[in-house]
C-alpha positions as CSV (number, residue, x, y, z in Angstrom):
1,X,40.1,12.3,33.1
2,X,37.5,14.4,34.9
3,X,39.5,14.1,38.4
4,X,42.0,17.0,36.3
5,X,41.4,20.5,38.1
6,X,40.9,23.7,35.9
7,X,44.5,24.6,35.7
8,X,45.5,21.3,34.9
9,X,42.7,21.1,31.9
10,X,44.5,25.1,30.7
11,X,47.7,22.8,30.7
12,X,46.3,20.4,28.8
13,X,44.8,22.6,26.4
14,X,47.7,24.4,25.7
15,X,49.2,20.5,24.9
16,X,46.7,20.2,22.4
17,X,48.2,23.2,20.7
18,X,52.4,21.6,21.1
19,X,53.1,24.2,22.8
20,X,56.4,23.7,25.2
21,X,56.5,24.4,29.1
22,X,58.2,27.5,29.0
23,X,55.1,29.3,26.2
24,X,52.8,27.8,28.6
25,X,54.3,29.2,31.3
26,X,53.8,32.6,29.6
27,X,50.8,32.8,28.5
28,X,49.0,30.8,31.4
29,X,51.6,33.1,34.3
30,X,52.5,30.2,36.4
31,X,56.3,28.8,36.8
32,X,58.1,26.1,34.8
33,X,58.0,23.9,37.9
34,X,54.6,24.2,38.3
35,X,54.1,23.7,34.2
36,X,55.8,20.6,34.5
37,X,53.8,19.0,37.8
38,X,50.1,20.2,36.2
39,X,51.5,17.9,33.1
40,X,52.1,14.9,34.9
41,X,49.0,15.0,36.3
42,X,47.3,15.1,33.0
43,X,50.1,12.4,32.1
44,X,48.8,10.5,35.0
45,X,45.0,11.2,34.6
46,X,45.3,10.1,30.7
47,X,47.3,6.9,31.5
48,X,50.0,8.7,29.3
49,X,53.5,8.1,29.3
50,X,54.4,10.9,27.4
51,X,53.2,14.7,26.1
52,X,52.1,13.1,23.0
53,X,50.6,10.2,24.3
54,X,48.4,12.2,26.2
55,X,47.6,14.2,23.6
56,X,46.5,11.4,21.5
57,X,44.4,10.0,24.4
58,X,42.3,13.3,24.1
59,X,42.5,13.9,20.7
60,X,41.0,10.0,19.9
61,X,38.1,10.3,22.8
62,X,35.4,13.2,22.2
63,X,34.6,13.1,25.8
64,X,38.0,13.5,26.9
65,X,37.9,16.3,24.5
66,X,35.4,18.5,24.9
67,X,36.6,18.5,28.7
68,X,39.6,19.4,28.2
69,X,38.0,22.0,25.9
70,X,35.2,23.0,28.4
71,X,32.6,22.4,26.4
72,X,29.6,21.3,27.4
73,X,29.4,17.4,27.2
74,X,28.1,14.8,24.0
């Protein structure tokens, strides 16, 4: 999970909030196409097939959650 960019981490944080692509794009000042690309990177990094699996993966691993939330390691 540590191989995603800061921008992908920001998208992952928005995914944790349950935001849709339109809201993510608006909040982060990105196009919806770019949001989709960043989500694909998050899915690949987590090994998930969809957003829900990615969110569950992040929430189930304290180190992944700390990384996405940009908290110091536990």
